[in-house]
RODO-2510 file (C-alpha; in nm, 4 decimals, decimal comma):
residues 581
     n   res          X          Y          Z
     1     m     1,3509    14,6820    24,2551
     2     v     1,4557    14,9971    24,0017
     3     f     1,1042    15,2070    24,1116
     4     e     1,1946    15,0844    24,4704
     5     w     1,5647    15,2538    24,4063
     6     l     1,4419    15,5710    24,2190
     7     t     1,1793    15,6612    24,4979
     8     r     1,4295    15,5758    24,7617
     9     d     1,4380    15,9469    24,9187
    10     a     1,0480    15,9606    24,9674
    11     m     1,0850    15,8244    25,3357
    12     r     1,3857    16,0612    25,4287
    13     s     1,1900    16,3742    25,4577
    14     v     1,0775    16,4536    25,8434
    15     p     0,6872    16,4757    25,8158
    16     k     0,5915    16,8449    25,9190
    17     l     0,1976    16,9867    25,9175
    18     r     0,2494    17,2865    25,6973
    19     g    -0,0254    17,5428    25,7116
    20     n    -0,2354    17,6960    25,9958
    21     s    -0,5632    17,5480    26,1647
    22     k    -0,7481    17,7508    25,8968
    23     g    -0,5955    17,5820    25,6407
    24     g    -0,4098    17,8667    25,4910
    25     v    -0,0285    17,9415    25,4991
    26     s     0,1267    17,9827    25,8499
    27     l     0,3031    18,3280    25,8649
    28     v     0,5008    18,2301    26,1651
    29     d     0,7683    17,9285    26,1260
    30     q     0,6436    17,6333    26,3283
    31     s     0,8490    17,3987    26,1510
    32     p     1,0747    17,3366    26,5158
    33     w     0,7328    17,2045    26,6657
    34     q     0,6123    17,0611    26,3881
    35     t     0,9613    16,8570    26,3421
    36     a     0,9858    16,7907    26,7228
    37     q     0,6324    16,6663    26,7449
    38     a     0,6305    16,4306    26,4191
    39     l     0,9638    16,2422    26,5795
    40     a     0,8360    16,2064    26,9432
    41     p     0,6114    15,9010    26,8673
    42     l     0,9323    15,7462    26,6938
    43     a     1,1138    15,6991    27,0191
    44     v     1,1384    15,3679    27,1738
    45     s     1,3203    15,3753    27,4604
    46     a     1,3363    15,5445    27,7855
    47     e     1,6735    15,7520    27,6894
    48     e     1,5119    15,8272    27,3563
    49     i     1,1843    15,9737    27,5001
    50     r     1,3779    16,1951    27,7258
    51     y     1,5636    16,3318    27,4010
    52     a     1,2417    16,3694    27,2549
    53     r     1,0647    16,5560    27,5499
    54     e     1,4026    16,7943    27,5504
    55     a     1,3101    16,8371    27,1864
    56     e     0,9689    16,9320    27,2151
    57     r     1,0577    17,2002    27,5087
    58     l     1,2932    17,3493    27,2978
    59     a     1,1102    17,3746    26,9928
    60     d     0,8063    17,5138    27,1921
    61     h     1,0345    17,7931    27,3169
    62     a     1,1585    17,8419    26,9776
    63     v     0,7998    17,8997    26,8083
    64     d     0,7095    18,1328    27,1101
    65     q     1,0223    18,3142    27,0237
    66     a     0,9158    18,3213    26,6877
    67     f     0,6015    18,4365    26,7452
    68     a     0,7236    18,7296    26,9412
    69     a     0,9824    18,8336    26,6922
    70     a     0,6944    18,8315    26,4349
    71     l     0,4635    19,0531    26,6215
    72     r     0,7408    19,2915    26,6937
    73     g     0,8373    19,2874    26,3627
    74     a     0,4909    19,3365    26,2524
    75     t     0,4570    19,6343    26,4912
    76     l     0,7982    19,7722    26,3872
    77     k     0,6723    19,7647    26,0278
    78     a     0,3399    19,9423    26,1251
    79     q     0,5199    20,2081    26,2734
    80     s     0,7156    20,2741    25,9955
    81     r     0,4624    20,2405    25,7767
    82     t     0,2947    20,5849    25,5739
    83     l    -0,0578    20,5586    25,5164
    84     t    -0,2069    20,7063    25,2064
    85     g    -0,5219    20,6814    25,0011
    86     e    -0,8057    20,4225    25,1525
    87     a    -0,5866    20,3274    25,4417
    88     l    -0,5294    20,6814    25,5723
    89     a    -0,9138    20,7195    25,4997
    90     l    -0,9752    20,3737    25,7212
    91     s    -0,7313    20,5263    25,9612
    92     q    -0,9006    20,8407    26,0268
    93     k    -1,2522    20,6609    26,0519
    94     v    -1,0985    20,4369    26,3267
    95     t    -0,9663    20,7012    26,4925
    96     q    -1,3626    20,8792    26,5021
    97     l    -1,4830    20,5377    26,5970
    98     q    -1,2407    20,4918    26,8989
    99     q    -1,3398    20,8252    27,0290
   100     s    -1,7208    20,7748    26,9866
   101     v    -1,6501    20,4166    27,1716
   102     a    -1,4544    20,6017    27,4866
   103     q    -1,7783    20,8518    27,4710
   104     d    -2,0059    20,5796    27,4854
   105     q    -1,7962    20,3979    27,7260
   106     a    -1,7935    20,7194    27,9758
   107     l    -2,1759    20,7703    27,9340
   108     v    -2,2478    20,4163    28,0491
   109     k    -2,0367    20,4510    28,3342
   110     q    -2,2013    20,7602    28,4096
   111     l    -2,5484    20,6222    28,3953
   112     a    -2,4471    20,3150    28,6149
   113     a    -2,3314    20,5095    28,8629
   114     a    -2,6745    20,7309    28,8675
   115     q    -2,8515    20,4294    28,8976
   116     s    -2,6848    20,2775    29,1537
   117     s    -2,6936    20,5526    29,3742
   118     a    -3,0554    20,6452    29,3055
   119     g    -3,1209    20,2703    29,4373
   120     s    -2,9203    20,2813    29,7306
   121     g    -3,1583    20,5682    29,8371
   122     n    -3,4817    20,5713    30,0345
   123     a    -3,6837    20,2630    29,9573
   124     t    -3,9938    20,4696    30,0134
   125     g    -3,9698    20,7475    29,7411
   126     t    -4,2136    20,9383    29,5718
   127     s    -4,3618    20,8312    29,2853
   128     s    -4,1568    21,1052    29,0611
   129     q    -3,8277    20,9773    29,1991
   130     q    -3,9580    20,6190    29,0715
   131     s    -4,0638    20,7388    28,7237
   132     g    -3,6891    20,9043    28,7225
   133     q    -3,5350    20,5971    28,8017
   134     q    -3,7166    20,4235    28,4975
   135     n    -3,6054    20,7122    28,2810
   136     n    -3,2435    20,6615    28,3987
   137     g    -3,2847    20,2643    28,3555
   138     s    -3,4033    20,3117    27,9878
   139     d    -3,1301    20,5706    27,8930
   140     l    -2,8750    20,3105    28,0438
   141     d    -2,9979    20,0308    27,8234
   142     v    -2,9809    20,2690    27,5081
   143     a    -2,6256    20,3885    27,6307
   144     k    -2,4793    20,0009    27,6269
   145     a    -2,6867    19,9456    27,3101
   146     q    -2,5035    20,2377    27,1332
   147     l    -2,1690    20,1313    27,2823
   148     g    -2,1872    19,7530    27,1483
   149     l    -2,3022    19,8887    26,8075
   150     d    -1,9870    20,1619    26,7920
   151     s    -1,7554    19,8493    26,9251
   152     d    -1,8943    19,6223    26,6150
   153     e    -1,8291    19,8900    26,3960
   154     l    -1,5116    19,9610    26,5272
   155     s    -1,3617    19,6302    26,5206
   156     d    -1,4813    19,6088    26,1597
   157     a    -1,3273    19,9355    26,0562
   158     q    -1,0082    19,8258    26,2361
   159     e    -0,9804    19,4760    26,0387
   160     d    -1,0572    19,7112    25,6949
   161     m    -0,7636    19,9310    25,8158
   162     d    -0,5395    19,6160    25,8994
   163     r    -0,6332    19,4797    25,5232
   164     a    -0,5449    19,7855    25,3548
   165     s    -0,2422    19,8944    25,5271
   166     g    -0,0854    19,5032    25,5013
   167     d    -0,0748    19,4712    25,8934
   168     l    -0,0369    19,0981    25,9963
   169     r    -0,0348    19,1419    26,3813
   170     p    -0,4284    19,0061    26,3774
   171     q    -0,3465    18,6984    26,2046
   172     i    -0,0235    18,6550    26,4105
   173     q    -0,2485    18,6806    26,7182
   174     d    -0,4806    18,4497    26,5640
   175     e    -0,2457    18,1556    26,4693
   176     l    -0,0546    18,2478    26,8354
   177     a    -0,4316    18,1617    26,9739
   178     a    -0,4573    17,8325    26,8256
   179     r    -0,1149    17,7364    26,8970
   180     e    -0,1740    17,8009    27,2810
   181     a    -0,4914    17,6215    27,2409
   182     a    -0,3083    17,3301    27,0916
   183     m    -0,0180    17,3133    27,3367
   184     k    -0,2920    17,2919    27,6437
   185     k    -0,4746    16,9837    27,4617
   186     y    -0,1043    16,8490    27,4306
   187     d    -0,0048    16,9249    27,7878
   188     a    -0,3264    16,7443    27,9025
   189     e    -0,2315    16,4319    27,7313
   190     d    -0,0425    16,1496    27,8996
   191     h     0,3250    16,1050    27,8408
   192     v     0,4454    15,7663    27,8901
   193     i     0,7927    15,6791    27,9766
   194     g     0,9230    15,3408    27,8170
   195     d     1,1849    15,0977    27,9315
   196     t     1,5469    15,1533    27,8894
   197     a     1,7621    15,0879    27,5812
   198     v     1,8874    14,7493    27,6725
   199     q     1,5390    14,6416    27,7955
   200     n     1,3727    14,7417    27,5240
   201     a     1,6180    14,5479    27,2898
   202     a     1,5616    14,2384    27,4731
   203     k     1,2095    14,2481    27,3628
   204     y     1,3358    14,1158    27,0281
   205     g     1,3986    13,7677    27,1203
   206     t     1,3855    13,6392    26,7601
   207     l     1,6179    13,6899    26,4935
   208     a     1,3059    13,8418    26,2445
   209     g     1,2329    14,0833    26,5435
   210     r     1,5870    14,1815    26,5831
   211     i     1,6042    14,2404    26,1736
   212     g     1,2958    14,4517    26,1617
   213     a     1,3620    14,6691    26,4734
   214     w     1,7356    14,7146    26,2631
   215     f     1,5432    14,8827    25,9701
   216     k     1,3202    15,0985    26,1763
   217     q     1,6058    15,1967    26,3835
   218     s     1,8221    15,3129    26,0206
   219     s     1,4586    15,4931    25,9084
   220     r     1,4337    15,6762    26,2374
   221     l     1,8351    15,7597    26,2522
   222     a     1,7653    15,9395    25,8952
   223     l     1,4936    16,1351    25,9999
   224     i     1,6380    16,2411    26,3220
   225     q     1,9771    16,3297    26,1515
   226     q     1,7897    16,5300    25,8925
   227     a     1,6099    16,7295    26,1513
   228     a     1,9503    16,7959    26,3246
   229     s     2,0850    16,9483    25,9717
   230     d     1,7640    17,1209    25,8996
   231     t     1,7866    17,3141    26,2424
   232     r     2,1428    17,3670    26,1822
   233     a     2,0305    17,5611    25,8441
   234     s     1,8291    17,7946    25,9697
   235     i     2,1031    17,9665    26,2255
   236     p     2,2315    18,1532    25,9401
   237     a     1,8920    18,3148    25,8260
   238     m     1,8215    18,4062    26,1936
   239     m     2,1888    18,5839    26,2147
   240     a     2,1265    18,7354    25,8905
   241     a     1,8139    18,9254    25,9899
   242     h     2,0111    19,0293    26,3245
   243     n     2,2891    19,1534    26,1733
   244     a     2,0697    19,3674    25,9402
   245     l     1,8825    19,5102    26,2275
   246     e     2,1901    19,5877    26,3909
   247     a     2,2802    19,8098    26,0769
   248     q     1,9647    19,9416    26,0482
   249     s     1,9410    20,0733    26,4093
   250     g     2,3255    20,1879    26,3689
   251     a     2,2085    20,4026    26,0901
   252     s     1,9067    20,5625    26,2843
   253     s     2,1704    20,6507    26,5876
   254     q     2,3902    20,8115    26,3262
   255     a     2,1078    21,0205    26,1998
   256     d     1,9732    21,1383    26,5616
   257     a     2,3342    21,2182    26,6535
   258     q     2,3480    21,4873    26,3512
   259     g     2,0391    21,6625    26,5520
   260     n     1,8438    21,7136    26,1862
   261     v     1,5359    21,5603    26,3096
   262     d     1,2687    21,7260    26,5043
   263     r     1,1506    21,5727    26,8842
   264     s     0,8597    21,3759    26,7195
   265     t     1,0612    21,2380    26,4882
   266     h     1,3591    21,1466    26,7769
   267     l     1,0983    21,0088    26,9599
   268     a     0,9794    20,7469    26,7045
   269     h     1,3087    20,6736    26,5964
   270     i     1,3761    20,5836    27,0119
   271     r     1,0410    20,3863    27,0074
   272     n     1,1685    20,1872    26,6653
   273     e     1,5109    20,1562    26,8119
   274     s     1,3763    19,9884    27,1277
   275     l     1,1898    19,7376    26,9146
   276     q     1,4537    19,6592    26,7084
   277     r     1,6702    19,5992    27,0166
   278     q     1,4067    19,3387    27,1319
   279     l     1,3986    19,1678    26,7782
   280     m     1,8066    19,1514    26,7926
   281     s     1,7945    18,9885    27,1461
   282     i     1,4659    18,7446    27,0217
   283     y     1,7139    18,6120    26,7225
   284     d     1,9917    18,5793    26,9550
   285     d     1,7770    18,3534    27,1587
   286     r     1,6184    18,1919    26,8768
   287     s     1,9661    18,1233    26,7479
   288     r     2,0854    17,9714    27,0579
   289     t     1,7804    17,7725    27,1041
   290     a     1,8193    17,6440    26,7648
   291     q     2,1878    17,5071    26,8244
   292     q     2,0968    17,3711    27,1354
   293     l     1,7945    17,1782    26,9642
   294     a     2,0088    17,0252    26,6832
   295     d     2,2671    16,9271    26,9826
   296     v     1,9337    16,7332    27,1313
   297     y     1,8993    16,6013    26,7757
   298     d     2,2700    16,4903    26,8039
   299     k     2,2454    16,2914    27,1050
   300     w     1,9473    16,1466    27,0059
   301     a     2,1004    16,0453    26,7161
   302     a     2,3617    15,9015    26,8914
   303     q     2,1509    15,6935    27,1292
   304     v     1,9788    15,5483    26,8390
   305     q     2,3252    15,4681    26,7159
   306     l     2,4044    15,2482    27,0655
   307     q     2,0803    15,0852    27,0169
   308     h     2,1865    14,9758    26,6622
   309     r     2,5117    14,8351    26,8209
   310     i     2,3112    14,6703    27,0789
   311     l     2,0809    14,4812    26,7994
   312     l     2,3436    14,3919    26,6000
   313     h     2,5300    14,2309    26,9083
   314     l     2,1574    14,0528    26,9726
   315     m     2,1684    13,9489    26,5678
   316     l     2,5396    13,7997    26,5943
   317     q     2,4296    13,6120    26,8806
   318     s     2,1229    13,4348    26,7011
   319     f     2,3658    13,3834    26,4113
   320     a     2,5987    13,2305    26,6091
   321     w     2,3072    13,0040    26,7558
   322     i     2,2424    12,9322    26,3958
   323     v     2,5930    12,8407    26,3296
   324     v     2,6410    12,6567    26,6447
   325     i     2,3171    12,4389    26,5380
   326     l     2,4496    12,3524    26,1902
   327     i     2,7735    12,2320    26,3206
   328     c     2,5600    12,0239    26,5647
   329     m     2,3862    11,8785    26,2933
   330     v     2,7219    11,8093    26,1231
   331     v     2,8679    11,6559    26,4124
   332     a     2,5519    11,4360    26,4687
   333     g     2,5599    11,3397    26,1398
   334     g     2,9350    11,1952    26,1689
   335     l     2,8201    11,0108    26,4788
   336     v     2,5658    10,8153    26,2876
   337     g     2,7738    10,7308    26,0462
   338     r     3,0005    10,6061    26,3004
   339     m     2,7586    10,4121    26,4664
   340     m     2,6334    10,2780    26,1425
   341     e     3,0017    10,1070    26,0973
   342     y     2,9275     9,8791    26,4003
   343     p     3,0162     9,4916    26,2507
   344     k     2,7120     9,3481    26,4774
   345     l     2,4382     9,5351    26,2721
   346     e     2,2662     9,3664    25,9691
   347     f     2,2920     9,5922    25,6410
   348     r     1,8919     9,6387    25,6469
   349     q     1,8579     9,7591    25,9915
   350     r     2,1681     9,9813    25,9386
   351     e     2,0186    10,1518    25,6478
   352     t     1,6855    10,1575    25,8377
   353     l     1,8633    10,2860    26,1352
   354     r     2,0758    10,5672    25,9525
   355     s     1,7888    10,6870    25,7378
   356     i     1,5787    10,7518    26,0436
   357     l     1,8420    10,9144    26,2048
   358     d     1,9210    11,1319    25,9740
   359     l     1,6094    11,2641    25,9292
   360     m     1,5470    11,3179    26,2934
   361     i     1,8811    11,5147    26,3055
   362     q     1,7456    11,7316    25,9748
   363     i     1,4178    11,8183    26,1408
   364     v     1,5470    11,8894    26,4899
   365     g     1,7913    12,1214    26,3159
   366     v     1,5575    12,3101    26,0933
   367     v     1,3038    12,3431    26,4308
   368     c     1,5604    12,5050    26,5849
   369     i     1,7056    12,7360    26,3269
   370     l     1,3279    12,8296    26,2879
   371     l     1,2822    12,8725    26,6351
   372     v     1,5700    13,1248    26,6552
   373     i     1,4666    13,3266    26,3418
   374     f     1,0951    13,3377    26,4122
   375     g     1,0509    13,2142    26,7732
   376     a     0,7971    13,0116    26,9443
   377     p     0,4403    13,0480    26,7837
   378     q     0,1975    13,2169    26,9613
   379     q    -0,0917    13,0353    26,8496
   380     t     0,0093    12,7057    26,8354
   381     t    -0,2958    12,5370    26,7652
   382     e    -0,4419    12,7397    26,5390
   383     m    -0,1365    12,7194    26,3190
   384     i    -0,1248    12,3895    26,3246
   385     g    -0,4777    12,3316    26,1914
   386     l    -0,4178    12,5944    25,9137
   387     a    -0,0828    12,4227    25,8318
   388     t    -0,2389    12,0709    25,8394
   389     a    -0,4931    12,1828    25,5891
   390     a    -0,2963    12,3408    25,3627
   391     i    -0,0600    12,0413    25,3351
   392     t    -0,3294    11,8332    25,3227
   393     i    -0,5341    11,9959    25,0343
   394     a    -0,1756    12,1240    24,8311
   395     l     0,0501    11,8068    24,9234
   396     q    -0,1785    11,5138    24,9240
   397     d     0,0569    11,3071    24,7390
   398     f     0,3749    11,4058    24,9062
   399     v     0,1954    11,3804    25,2202
   400     l     0,0600    10,9981    25,1543
   401     a     0,4406    10,9353    25,0123
   402     f     0,6151    11,0683    25,3116
   403     f     0,3968    10,8672    25,5607
   404     g     0,4051    10,5878    25,3422
   405     w     0,7675    10,5739    25,3890
   406     f     0,7248    10,4958    25,7878
   407     v     0,4890    10,2272    25,6362
   408     l     0,7754    10,0667    25,4449
   409     m     1,0390    10,1303    25,7351
   410     g     0,7871     9,9053    25,9703
   411     k     0,8174     9,5390    26,0291
   412     r     0,6251     9,4132    25,7560
   413     g     0,7618     9,6652    25,4996
   414     i     1,0257     9,6260    25,2582
   415     r     1,4339     9,6738    25,2484
   416     v     1,6905     9,7412    25,0023
   417     g     1,7568     9,4027    24,8039
   418     d     1,4186     9,2660    24,8557
   419     t     1,2489     9,1328    24,5625
   420     v     0,9047     9,3108    24,5539
   421     e     0,6220     9,3719    24,3120
   422     i     0,4656     9,7387    24,3076
   423     n     0,1473     9,7943    24,1170
   424     g     0,2228     9,4882    23,9195
   425     v     0,5643     9,5930    23,8544
   426     g     0,8384     9,3423    23,9844
   427     g     1,1783     9,3960    24,0686
   428     e     1,4886     9,4342    24,3159
   429     v     1,4462     9,7216    24,5735
   430     i     1,8045     9,9481    24,5064
   431     e     1,6970    10,2560    24,6964
   432     i     1,4252    10,3949    24,9791
   433     g     1,4013    10,7270    25,0068
   434     l     1,1755    10,9630    25,1915
   435     m     0,9309    11,0188    24,8958
   436     s     0,9940    10,7383    24,6458
   437     t     1,1061    10,4019    24,6144
   438     t     1,3158    10,2912    24,3458
   439     l     1,3169     9,9409    24,1736
   440     l     1,5818     9,7559    23,9160
   441     e     1,2813     9,5818    23,7362
   442     t     1,2624     9,2003    23,6066
   443     g     1,0640     9,1589    23,2916
   444     a     0,9425     8,8580    23,1112
   445     l     1,2375     8,6298    23,2233
   446     a     1,1352     8,6694    23,5962
   447     g     1,1041     8,3340    23,6712
   448     k     1,4749     8,3384    23,6542
   449     g     1,4983     8,6949    23,8158
   450     y     1,6878     8,8312    23,5444
   451     p     1,6619     9,2024    23,5475
   452     t     1,5966     9,4071    23,2331
   453     g     1,8343     9,6643    23,3490
   454     r     1,5437     9,9697    23,4063
   455     r     1,5068    10,1694    23,7203
   456     i     1,1788    10,2457    23,8099
   457     s     1,0683    10,4829    24,0731
   458     f     0,7491    10,4756    24,2735
   459     m     0,6169    10,7368    24,5182
   460     n     0,5923    10,5704    24,8646
   461     g     0,2028    10,6691    24,8478
   462     f     0,1633    10,3095    24,7436
   463     a     0,2313    10,1587    25,0489
   464     i    -0,0812    10,3418    25,2170
   465     r    -0,3277    10,3503    24,9165
   466     g    -0,1574    10,0923    24,6554
   467     q    -0,0980     9,7142    24,6496
   468     y     0,2578     9,5634    24,6957
   469     f     0,4258     9,2361    24,7719
   470     n     0,7504     9,1385    24,9090
   471     f     0,8691     8,8026    24,8293
   472     s     1,2047     8,8335    25,0426
   473     t     1,0406     8,8764    25,3708
   474     a     1,0107     8,5789    25,6232
   475     g     0,6445     8,4369    25,6216
   476     q     0,5842     8,5429    25,2725
   477     w     0,4646     8,1678    25,0911
   478     l     0,3036     8,1336    24,7498
   479     w     0,1298     7,8708    24,5319
   480     d     0,3475     7,7698    24,2513
   481     q     0,2763     7,5597    23,9569
   482     l     0,4780     7,3405    23,7278
   483     s     0,3432     7,1047    23,4266
   484     v     0,4655     6,7919    23,3262
   485     a     0,4362     6,6148    22,9922
   486     i     0,3357     6,2395    23,0422
   487     p     0,4014     6,0109    22,7581
   488     g     0,1448     5,7758    22,6178
   489     n     0,3444     5,4720    22,6838
   490     v     0,4316     5,5159    23,0411
   491     d     0,1961     5,4025    23,3298
   492     t     0,0069     5,7212    23,4126
   493     r    -0,0661     5,6187    23,7699
   494     v     0,3019     5,5305    23,8584
   495     a     0,4324     5,8237    23,7123
   496     m     0,1702     6,0135    23,9069
   497     e     0,2481     5,8823    24,2372
   498     k     0,6238     5,9257    24,1544
   499     i     0,6293     6,2762    24,0428
   500     l     0,3887     6,3719    24,3668
   501     s     0,6349     6,1630    24,6012
   502     v     0,9356     6,3638    24,4595
   503     v     0,7464     6,6825    24,5143
   504     e     0,6449     6,5844    24,8671
   505     e     1,0135     6,5233    24,9476
   506     e     1,1331     6,8828    24,8017
   507     t     0,8479     7,0689    24,9410
   508     r     0,7842     6,9106    25,2606
   509     d     0,9980     7,1630    25,5053
   510     s     0,7948     7,4589    25,3420
   511     a     0,4659     7,2983    25,3575
   512     h     0,5215     7,2205    25,7269
   513     a     0,6509     7,5809    25,7855
   514     a     0,3495     7,7303    25,5847
   515     s     0,0763     7,5455    25,7587
   516     r     0,1856     7,6347    26,0951
   517     e     0,1952     7,9973    25,9951
   518     w    -0,1526     8,0152    25,8439
   519     t    -0,2831     7,8160    26,1289
   520     r    -0,1392     8,0474    26,3864
   521     t    -0,2324     8,3810    26,1829
   522     a    -0,5445     8,2875    25,9948
   523     r    -0,7531     8,1894    26,3151
   524     g    -1,0030     7,9516    26,1712
   525     a    -1,0154     8,0716    25,7906
   526     t    -1,0323     7,8298    25,4912
   527     l    -0,6509     7,8773    25,3967
   528     s    -0,5773     7,7362    25,7739
   529     r    -0,7999     7,4280    25,6954
   530     q    -0,7061     7,3774    25,3542
   531     g    -0,3439     7,2908    25,4228
   532     a    -0,0207     7,3240    25,2552
   533     r     0,0269     6,9799    25,0783
   534     p     0,1031     6,9618    24,7216
   535     s    -0,1270     6,8178    24,4584
   536     v    -0,1547     6,6958    24,1076
   537     n    -0,3970     6,7665    23,8101
   538     l    -0,3957     6,5482    23,5182
   539     q    -0,4973     6,6764    23,1922
   540     p    -0,5459     6,4808    22,8721
   541     a    -0,3025     6,5892    22,5649
   542     g    -0,2459     6,4491    22,2287
   543     g    -0,0347     6,1663    22,2628
   544     g    -0,0584     6,1327    22,6421
   545     f    -0,1248     6,3494    22,9420
   546     d    -0,0227     6,6767    23,1264
   547     a     0,0161     6,6865    23,5007
   548     e    -0,0310     7,0274    23,6603
   549     v     0,1767     7,0020    24,0018
   550     r     0,0629     7,2760    24,2509
   551     y     0,3027     7,3349    24,5733
   552     v     0,3877     7,5663    24,8655
   553     t     0,7280     7,7678    24,8213
   554     r     0,8551     8,0404    25,0003
   555     a     0,8741     8,3541    24,7733
   556     s     1,2403     8,4039    24,7883
   557     q     1,3026     8,0662    24,7325
   558     r     1,1023     7,9951    24,4337
   559     v     1,3446     7,9702    24,1506
   560     e     1,5673     7,7768    24,3252
   561     t     1,2605     7,5352    24,4298
   562     r     1,1450     7,5086    24,0542
   563     n     1,4829     7,4187    23,9371
   564     r     1,5091     7,1352    24,1961
   565     l     1,1595     7,0149    24,1122
   566     y     1,2280     6,9636    23,7493
   567     e     1,5402     6,8075    23,7759
   568     r     1,3806     6,5268    23,9918
   569     v     1,0785     6,5073    23,8028
   570     v     1,2885     6,4614    23,4865
   571     e     1,4660     6,1734    23,6722
   572     a     1,1580     6,0024    23,7972
   573     l     1,0086     5,9806    23,4386
   574     k     1,3105     5,8372    23,3255
   575     e     1,3034     5,5545    23,5917
   576     v     0,9048     5,5260    23,5067
   577     s     0,9720     5,5075    23,1171
   578     a     1,2721     5,2547    23,1387
   579     p     1,0928     4,9397    23,2017
   580     a     0,8094     5,0028    22,9508
   581     a     1,0913     5,0577    22,7055
***
């Protein structure tokens, strides 16, 4: 963040193409056109494109006037320059070569005319006439060759003289030719007119797109405002050049008025003053054009600010929708809470329904907010596939826990208050979350249901890949067992019959219900054929026998059933042992 702040001015400069096509430094300032051409691709709406085209037109005119001023300024300097040394010698050589070229051109013209008149004469001339025509043709070829040689020598001498005298007109002409070629190519390109500002802003249908467009507009506005500032900053320099030329022209006029100069000097002064007046007119035009260009940039910036307001309005709409969605989520949560207070609903059903409804409200609210921010996905299939793969690999435990919650909420699941056993740990369910289930553990005294006071949490994945038992759900039967010591002075057969009679009487209803359920669900399995009647196994022990009684009871009633059986068995043993005593 520190480095980003320190380099914040890097994006503020308007991109310009410094230098000419040859890679050197440009003699003529083409920055108005370069700035306008760099800003034109940033226009996004029809109004911005119109201002960009107007800016390009004015910038093109400004650069044309800059070339005209540069050429006239170079001419004015060349006329007022006094040649000495090498430059003077090269000037004399150029004058001689110009005379030679003029003579060669006259000779070529004369020979060409003679050949043309001879060719139009009698086609059946004598052989001497044909020989004269051949000599005339050879002389014409020689004259043309000499003209080409003298012309090349004149061009080379002219370049040497311009370099020695510091005349910049040839280089300016080269830059002007390169610019004209570039402008022809630019004019041949297609220039598309986009949508209006409102239509363009409507394309950003999501909050993320609008925020991105907002920052792009901020960058574009900064560039346009800088271009307007740079354009206005160039006006004082043009006015200063205009005033300097006007003062110089006034001094020349006063010298001529005094009559201290000869006729040739006076003529030179008149020519120089004419060029100066032309330059002053060009500077005035350039100043007006620069002011008009700056005004166009201001209008363009105002249009971007208007689009800024349009996007701000649309962004506020998106935020308003998000607030509405959040309010709807809060209201829906309150309605769910009121619904859960309905007295006819059972506690477990109420908690389950409330959990499901709260989860659905949160999911729907989050999805709606994401749609407002990012919009509907364009490639739904690919996105779902990638998201599923990523979730499956990276969040496997959480995915299993999430889907395990749906299993636990099902018909064969568990509820708050149930007595369960999860991965070998028993206890009472006190909380069922979306990802984990919390038990109040029962330890060594599980036979009487005493809790240890420890809270143990399990990820809900045990419902899919683990093993759990719910002893509180209807239909959960188990074989329980109790051991009874039979003294040696008691009739063992009578004691066993009495104990079995007591157990059958106490567990008759449970045995019948378990037998019916096993018969209905097992469909011929071994458990359904075995039945649910209690049984007694007798084992010898020191001084008597140990009777192990096995019976079927409901898991949720195991403790109560065992306590009743102990009381009845003790009473039965007392009845059996009384006659023996």
